[in-house]
N, C-alpha and C positions, 0 to 999 in steps of 0.2 A: 375345674383344673385345666381342661383342654381349651376352654374359652380364654382363660388368662394366658395360656401358652401361645395361642393363636394371636392374641393382641401383642404379645411381646415380639413375636416373629415379624408381624406386620411393621412394627416400629423399626426393627432392624433392616427390613427390606427398604423401608422409606429412607433410612439413613444411607443405605447403599446407593439409592437413587440420587440423593442430594450430593453425596460424595462424587459420583460420576458427573453430575451437573456442574459442580464447582470446578473440578479438575479440567474439564474440557472448556468451560467458560474462561478459566484463567489462560488456557492455551490460546484460544481465539483472541481474547483481549490483549494478551502479551504480544501477539504478532501485530495487532493494530496499534498498540502504544509505541512499538519500535519502528513501524513502517514510515512515519514522517521523517525519521532520522536515517534509517538504513535501507528503506525500500521494503517491498514485500515479495522479494524474489524467492526462488526455490531454496536458496542458501539459508535465508532467514527461517523459512518453514522447517527446513532440515534441522537447524539448530534448536528451534523450539520443540519440535516433536521429539528429537533425541534427548533433550534435557528432561522433558516430562517423563519419557519412558525410563530414563536412568533414575530420576528422583522417585518415581512411583515404585520402581524395582527395589531401590534402597529402603524405601518405607515399608514395602511388603516384607522384605527380609528381616528387618529389625522388629517390625510389628509382629511377625510370626514367631520369632524367638521369644519376644516378651510375652506374647499371648500364652505360650506353653508354660510359662512360669506362674501365670495367674490362674488360680483354681476356681475362685468364686466369680459368679456372674457380675455381682456388684463391683468387684475390683476391676474387672474388664471395663465396665461402664464408666467407672471413675477415670480410667486411663483414656477412654474415648473422649470424655469431657476435656481432659487436660490437653490432648493432642488437637482437638477442634479449637480450643481456646488459643493455642499457639499459632495455628494456621490463620485463625481469624485476625489476630493482632498483626501478623506480618502482611496479610493481604490488604488490610486497611492502610498500611503505611506506604503502599505502592504509589498512590496519588501524591503523597507528600515528598517522596524521595526520587521519583523516576527521572526528573530532569537533571538533578544533581548527579545521579549515578550514570546516566547516559553521557553527559558532558565529561565527567571524570573518566569514564571508560574510553572515550574517544581520545582524550589527551594522553592517557596511559598507553593505549595501543599505538599512538603516533610516536610517543617517546621511545618505547622499547623496540619499535620497528622490526617486528618478527615476521612481517609478511602482510597478509590481507587485513587491512585495518577494519573493514566492515565485519569480517568474520570474528576477529579477535575481540573487538569492542562489543559486538552483540552477544558473544559468549559470556563476557564479563558481566554485562548488564543482566542477562538472563539468570546467571548463577546468583548474583547479589540480590536481585529483586524477587525471584520466584522459587529458588531451590528449597529454602526452608519450609514455606507453607506446603509445597508439593510433597516433600518427604514425609511430613507429619500427616498429610492427607492420605499418603500411601499406606500408613500403618492402620488405617481404619478397617480395610477389608479383612485382613486376618483376624483382627479383634472381633469383628462381627461374625466371622465364621466360627470362632471359638465359642461364642455365647449362643449362637443360633442352633448349632448341632447338639442335640441332647441324646441321640442314639445313632449308632453306626448304620442302622437300617435306613435312616433318612438322610445320610450324608450327601448322596448324589442329588436328591431332590432339593435340599436346602441350598447347596452350593450352586446348583443350576439357577435357582430363583434369585440368589444374591447376584450372580453374574448378569442375569436378565435385567434386574432393576438397575444395576450399575451401568450397563450398556445403554438402557433406555434413558437414564439420566445424562449419559455422555452425549447422546443424540440431541437431547433438549439443550444441553450446554453448548453445543456447536451451533444450533439453529437460532435459538432465542437471542443471544447477544448480537449475532450478525444481522438478523432481519429486524429485530425490534429494539433491543436495549441500546446498542452503541449509536445508531442513527438518532435516537430520541434523547438520550441523556449524556452521551459521550463516553469515551473509553475509560476515562479516569473514574467516573462515578459508577461505571459498571463493576469495577473492583469493589467498591463500597457495597454494591448490591449483593455480590457474592459473599462478602463479609457478613452482611445482614442475614443472609440465608443460613450461613454457618452459625451465627449468633443464636438464631431461633432454635436450631437443633440442639446446640449445647446447653441452652437454658432449659429446654424441655427435658433433656437428660438429667440436668442438675435437679430439677423438680422431681423427676422419677426416682432418683437415688437419695433425695432429701439431704443433699449436701451442697453447701455454698451456692444455693439458688439465688439468694439476694445479692451476694458478693459478685457472682458471675454476671447477673443481670445489670448491676451498676457498672461493672467494668465494660461490658459490651456497649451499653448505651452511651457512656461517657467517651469511649474510644471512637465510636462511630461519629458522634457529634463533633469531637475534636478533629477527626480526619476530614469530615465534611466542611467544617469551618475553616481549617487551615489550608486545605488543598485548593488549588486553582484548577479549573477545568481546562485552562489553556495549555496546549502542548508547545507553544512557541516561546522563545526566550525573550522576545520583545512583546509589546502590547499591540495586538492586531485590531484593525477596525471591525472585522467580522471574523468569526471562527466557528466552524461546525464540522461534524463528521457525518458523511453520507454512507450509503451502502457500499460505495466503491472507494471513496477518498477521504483523507483529511483535507479540509478546505480552509485556507487562510487568506483573508483580504487585508493587506497592510500597505504601508507606504515604502517605496524603495528609497535608496539613498538619494536619488535625484528628486524625490518628492512625489513621484508618480504613483498612483494607486495600482497595485498589482495583485493578481490572484496566484497563490502558491499552493501546491499540493505536497510540499515537503518543507522542512524547517530551515535547512541550511542555506540553500542557494537557488538561483534561477527563479523564473516566473513563467506561469502558463498563460497568463493574459495580462495586459496592462490597459489602463484608460488612456485613450488618445486625446490629445488637446484638440479642442474644437477648431482652432484656427491654423492647425498644422497638418501637412500632408505626409509627414514622416514621424516615426516614433523614436528613432535613435537606437532601435533594437533590430534583431534579425528579421522581423516581419517586413522591413523595408526591402529586403532582398527578394522576397516573393513577389512584391509589387513589380519589381524590375523583370522577374522571370515571366510574369503575366504579359509583359510588353513584347515577348517573343511570339505571342499569338497574333494572328491576323486581326487587326483592329477595324477592318472594313465590315466585318459581320459581327452580329451579336453572338457571344459565346457563353457557355455554361461552365461554372466552376464548382467542384466538389471539395469541401474541406472536411477531412476526417480528423477529429480532434479539434472541434470548433471552439471549445472553451466558452469564453464570454464574447467572442466575436471580434477580437483585435485585428486579425488578419483581414476579415471581411470589411471592417470599418476603414482600414487603410486603402483597400482596393476601391471602395466606393468613393473615397476622397480623391483618387487619382484617375479613375475611369468611370464611364457611364454605360458602355455598351456590353453589359454582361448581367448574369444572374447567379446567385450563390445558393447552394444547398449545403447546409452544415450538419455533420454527424457528430453527436456527442453522447457518450454512454451514461453520463451522470447528469440527471435532471436538475439536481441541486446547483450544479455549476451554471447551467443555462439560466436558472432563475435569478442568479446574482447579476446577470447582464442588465436587467431593468433597474436594479437597486443601486449599483455602483459604477457600471461601465457604460459603453456607448450603445444606444438603441439602434435597431435596424429592422427591416422588413424581410430579412432572409427566411427561407424555408428551413426550419430546424427539425431534425428527426432524432429522437432519443433511441439510440441503437448502438450495438457494436459495429464497427466499420465493416468488418468482413461479412457479418450477417446481412448488413444492408446491401452490399454489392451482390450477394448471392440471391437476393430477393427482389431486385429491381432490373428493369430493362433500360433505364435511363443511360444516356451517353453524355460524356463531358469532354471539354477541350483542355481543361487543366484539373488535375487531381492533386491536391495538396495534402500531405500526410504530416500532421503536426502532433504526433502521438509518441515521439521518442524523447520527450522533454524530461520526464520524471526519472528518478533513480530506480524506477521499476518499469521496464519497457514491456508492452504487451507482446508476448512471444508470437502469437498468431498473426500479428501484423508486421512481422519482420521477414517472412519467408518468401521463397521464390513463388510458391503457389499463390500467396496473397498478391504479389506484384503482378502475376498473370491475371488474377481477377481484376485488378485495377486496369491493366492494359485492355482487357476485354470490354471495358466500359469507356474507352477512349475513342473519340472521333479521330478521323484521319489527321495525322500531324499533331496529335495531342501531346501533352507533356505531363509526366509524373514528377512531382517535386517533393522532397522530404527534408525535414529539419532534424538534425541530430544534436540534441542539447548537451550531450556529454562527449561531443566530438573531439575536442581539445586540439587536434591537428589533422591535416589531410591524410597523414600516413598512420594514424592510430589503427590498431587492429579492429576496433569497432567500426570505424569509417570504411576501412577496406572491405569488411564483411558485408555491410549494407550496400555500399556502392557496387561491389562486385556481384552481389545477388541481383540488384536492379539491372545490371548490364546483361545478365542472362535473359532478360525480358526485353530490354530496350538497347539497341546497338550503339546509340550515341548517348553516353552518360558523362556528366561533368560534376565536379565537386569544388566547392568554394568555401574558404574559411572566413567567417565574419571577423570584422576588425574589433568589435566592442565586447565580445564575450567568448565563451567556449564553443559556440555553435558552429557546425559545419552544414552547409546546404548542399544537397545532392539532387540533381535533376537530369532527366533523360527523356528521349523521344525516339520514335522510328525515323523521324526526319532529321536531316543535318541542321542543327540549330544555328550554325554559322550562316547558312542561307536564309534562315528565318530572320536573323539580325539584319541582313542586307535588304530584305524585302519589306520590312516594316515601315510604316509611315512615320514622318517626323512628329515627335511630341516632346513634352517637357522632360521625359525620362530617357530619351534615346541615348544621350551621351553616357548616362549612368548605367544603362543596360549594357552598352558596349564595354564599359570598364569592368563590370561584373563578369562578363563573358571572357574578357581578356585575362582577368585575374583567376579565372577558373582553370582547373586542371582536368584534362580529359582522362577518363578511366580506361586503361588499356588491359590491365591484367585482372584475371578472375581466379582467386585462390580459395577462400573459404565461402562456399555457397550455403546459405542458410535455408533449410527446408522444414516442412512439417515433421519429417522423420528425425533429422539430425540438425540440432540447433544449439549453439553454445553462446547465444547472445547475452545471457545473464552473466556468464564468466567475463565476457568482453566488457560489459558495462561496469562490472565491479572493478576491473582494471582501471578504467577511466575515472571512476568515482574515487578510487584510492589516490590517484594522481592529484585530483582536485583537492581532496581533504589534506593531503600532505603539503600541497602548495599553500592552502589557506592557513594551516598551522604555522608554516614557515613565515608567512607574511605577518601573522600576529606576533610571532616572536621578535621579528625585526622591528 
């Protein structure tokens, strides 16, 4: 009798583990499936975590009320099977419906104009896609508690073990998708994996209670096969040349409207790298402005350039096409992106280091003449690379009269709050800071130095870019005021980038209407 009881309890503990695994797996995967569209800011994590807690709480409440009405263990197990089946069906539909729901939520949020489009549309997406399976998953714990506790004397021990297994499953559900599953099979198929895990549990329960075993098995197999067959692994709305998901990014290689091959880490707009034509020295994009800024350096001596946010090397390629007397070190956190350089983009002999930019600066003694920060491209800016302390680290690795230059992909205008914050923070480190709005896109270029760059312009030798460099400097606006200083302690960069992203989305929706 005790042996059978122990077997029963072990099954319930294992169910608690799987429940925790799937709940946290859904949370991790939900954030990843939304990040190419809305970014992976604290706001998105806040929405996902809040939604999960609310849904699990609702499930716990109704699951507990229902459990008290069920007297027999078999009846509780039948309810567990039904709730797992509902969760399974909804989880497996996420790959089928996610793009439609996301696009619909953005259109709806743009139409109602209630404020922050990112926040409203991501809330709508999360509710539609994830609330139902999470609520039904939340009912499992109180049902398990009901059938696991057979004596008041063992209540504490049983509940403690249920919590332990559930938390251990949650840890696995957080780590395994991020480290193993999503980079290997993609975020959409990860939902099918969680569905398959739930299917196994509910089929085992069906066999245990000897009810609807064959029917539930057929439903699970057919539904999984249908979802796998009908769903596409692509997160993009068009057909990319290459698409994958790394530990850090959603990666998309596709053709721009002008036919150029481009690397993107979000779905809607912008490009993190492009393929430069062999016979051209310009790209037609913001990269050309950094080539001109390099012209402010003394071209009589060989100088060293550090590019943080190297991507596939577009910036470096253009520099090599226009200058000879320099060497480049590239810092890129995502190895998968660097690997695409050889496959689709321009090859080079640059020294590439796979690392976080700030970690690299803190671990090297190398000095540079120009430090280019091309990390503010995406709809999710790395907060640790936006602060005064980070700019101080950059300055500590600058040679005398060196320049720090950064690209703000969501700049929109010279006077946007985002540009004012980043340019003002840089000015706390470099006394001479300038900002320049590119003509072809939303980018704003900010560059600064200890040296008066106007003198650098007069001192430079004549070359094919001298007139263009003069024009860039003439069209640049000197930063005078410092208001919002971003620091490691106080930093509202995500709020500022959300403001600019909302402006771009509203503008794009208006263009499509017209």
